[in-house]
C-alpha positions in Angstrom: 16.7 31.4 19.3 16.9 29.0 16.4 13.9 26.9 15.5 14.7 23.6 13.9 11.9 21.7 12.2 12.3 17.9 12.2 10.8 16.1 9.3 9.7 12.6 10.0 11.6 10.2 7.7 9.5 7.3 6.6 11.4 4.1 5.8 9.6 1.4 3.8 10.6 -2.3 3.6 10.2 -3.6 0.1 10.3 -7.3 -0.9 10.9 -7.6 -4.6 11.3 -10.7 -6.8 14.1 -10.3 -9.4 13.9 -13.5 -11.5 17.1 -12.8 -13.6 19.4 -12.3 -10.5 21.7 -15.2 -11.1 24.7 -14.8 -8.7 26.2 -12.7 -5.9 27.7 -10.3 -8.5 24.1 -9.6 -9.7 23.1 -8.9 -6.1 26.0 -6.4 -5.8 24.9 -4.7 -9.0 21.3 -4.4 -7.7 22.6 -3.1 -4.3 24.6 -0.4 -6.1 21.6 0.6 -8.2 19.4 1.0 -5.2 22.0 2.9 -3.2 22.4 5.3 -6.2 18.8 6.5 -5.6 19.0 6.1 -1.7 22.5 6.0 -0.3 21.0 5.1 3.2 19.1 2.1 1.9 19.7 -1.3 3.4 19.7 -4.0 0.7 19.7 -7.8 1.1 19.8 -9.7 -2.2 19.5 -13.5 -2.3 20.3 -15.0 -5.7 19.0 -18.4 -4.6 15.5 -17.2 -3.8 15.6 -14.3 -6.3 14.4 -12.0 -3.5 15.6 -8.6 -2.7 14.7 -7.0 0.6 15.2 -3.2 0.8 14.7 -0.7 3.6 14.5 2.6 1.9 13.2 6.2 2.0 12.8 6.2 -1.8 9.4 5.2 -3.3 8.8 1.7 -4.6 8.5 3.1 -8.1 11.9 4.8 -7.9 13.6 1.6 -6.5 12.0 -0.6 -9.2 13.1 1.8 -11.9 16.7 1.8 -10.6 16.8 -2.1 -10.7 15.2 -2.1 -14.1 17.7 0.5 -15.4 20.5 -1.8 -14.1 19.2 -4.5 -16.5 17.1 -6.6 -14.2 13.4 -7.4 -14.2 11.2 -6.9 -11.2 8.1 -8.9 -10.6 
């Protein structure tokens, strides 16, 4: 008999303000940056409101660093 342990996966929803996200191409770049650290993440970036909503298993620190590394500021 095989015993399989299931680990509960916690998904967080983050709302981040990215003041220098100017256009939809910026949103795509931010989405790619987040998906590089969590390929299963759901990302919605709105250049008009400068808000990025992210459902992710990665920590907020990791996600913010990925966005910063892509050249954007997070407030």
